[in-house]
C-alpha atoms as one frame of an Amber mdcrd trajectory, in Angstrom:
protein
 107.302  75.979 130.856 106.620  75.486 134.831 109.386  77.615 135.888 108.151
  80.337 133.521 104.758  80.355 135.209 106.121  80.363 138.658 108.598  83.223
 137.489 105.262  85.248 136.470 103.222  84.217 139.517 106.037  85.231 141.562
 106.204  88.601 140.233 102.652  88.607 140.688 102.851  88.458 144.096 105.399
  91.076 144.460 103.824  93.591 142.482 100.460  92.509 145.328 102.729  92.849
 148.202 104.327  96.455 147.179 100.398  97.768 146.652  99.832  96.395 149.780
 103.222  98.214 151.508 102.800 101.370 149.810 106.178 100.500 148.396 108.554
  99.947 144.849 108.423  95.927 144.046 112.514  96.032 144.378 112.094  97.238
 148.230 109.824  94.368 149.056 111.325  92.186 151.595 109.981  88.857 151.493
 110.274  85.987 153.971 108.617  83.049 153.057 111.003  80.135 154.325 110.515
  77.184 156.136 109.740  77.428 159.590 112.868  76.761 161.897 110.557  74.674
 164.471 108.748  72.305 161.874 109.635  72.798 158.552 106.704  74.036 157.167
 106.264  76.907 154.985 103.810  79.216 156.942 103.104  82.340 158.178 105.077
  84.244 155.376 105.161  87.656 155.797 106.713  90.887 153.687 108.002  93.995
 154.660 109.686  97.179 153.343 111.839 100.046 154.445 109.564 103.157 155.326
 106.587 101.106 155.027 105.640 101.123 158.685 105.843  98.152 161.496 103.394
  96.175 160.418 104.486  93.441 157.892 101.901  92.121 155.477 101.044  88.291
 156.166 100.512  86.320 152.777  99.916  82.858 151.195 100.759  81.800 147.910
 100.119  78.913 145.650 100.250  77.378 142.145  98.592  74.372 140.483  98.453
  73.675 137.187  98.307  77.512 135.637  96.273  78.668 138.631  98.119  80.995
 140.670  96.216  82.633 143.759  97.399  84.833 146.307  96.000  86.010 149.753
  96.823  88.815 151.585  96.245  89.688 155.751  97.105  91.382 158.482  97.570
  88.253 160.239  98.813  85.009 159.663  97.197  83.593 156.801  97.179  80.217
 154.696  95.981  78.998 151.299  95.073  75.414 150.420  93.906  73.301 147.472
  92.046  69.867 146.741  91.167  68.476 143.224  87.917  66.615 143.592  87.699
  63.083 142.606  84.860  64.181 140.328  82.949  67.254 139.054  79.547  66.506
 141.044  78.739  68.711 143.959  79.074  66.090 146.403  82.633  65.529 144.983
  83.461  69.131 145.416  81.667  69.001 148.920  84.097  66.487 150.118  87.036
  68.061 148.982  86.768  71.137 151.224  88.174  69.870 154.281  91.804  68.806
 152.574  91.513  72.084 151.547  90.835  73.596 154.275  92.841  71.895 156.555
  95.838  72.781 154.186  95.191  76.460 154.485  94.868  75.914 158.333  98.453
  74.578 158.347  99.893  77.885 156.322  97.521  80.184 158.766  99.574  79.209
 161.924 101.643  81.940 163.087 105.336  81.047 163.429 106.492  80.003 167.204
 102.872  78.455 167.310 103.870  75.156 166.088 106.795  74.693 169.088 106.118
  73.375 172.369 103.633  74.163 174.094 100.877  74.549 171.275  97.729  76.122
 171.640  94.576  75.549 169.319  93.175  78.536 170.839  93.453  80.812 168.184
  90.143  82.044 166.486  90.532  81.599 162.440  88.132  82.458 159.929  87.991
  80.116 156.863  86.401  80.969 153.402  86.396  79.638 150.090  87.337  80.960
 146.799  85.667  80.832 143.496  87.947  79.572 140.759  87.540  80.139 137.034
  84.959  78.439 135.346  86.344  74.717 134.114  88.877  74.707 137.211  87.511
  71.686 138.980  89.481  73.041 142.569  88.293  73.932 145.546  90.639  76.845
 147.378  90.346  77.602 150.686  91.774  80.262 152.376  92.306  80.963 156.319
  93.497  83.367 158.421  93.746  84.424 162.315  91.138  86.575 163.808  92.486
  89.357 165.557  93.170  88.671 169.431  90.209  90.705 170.857  91.010  91.471
 174.713
């Protein structure tokens, strides 16, 4: 059952990426392998022949039937945390682990290799989840460099 959900989520991701790239879903080439420097999956990209030189950066996560995808023009990450209770304070405590997990996914490949710089500006946003879902979802993406 979980495998079927992952297949449906993967198909949904491919459809989103094909729309963003202006290409057929079958033509989308997805690079979501682990980083050769650190072994962590981050800075996933998708491209398609004839869709232009810039790839679409994406992040995807699936947790207990909830599939969340984020697309951006810069490296993006998603993080999810399950609060230790339904109270507002528990939800606020869960924001930090969600943000840290998302930040790890928003690292551009190669940035995790020495020398590493923390000078990359990032934006953070918390995403509303469907009612009844007690989870905190965070999106972090790198801001474009402005000289």
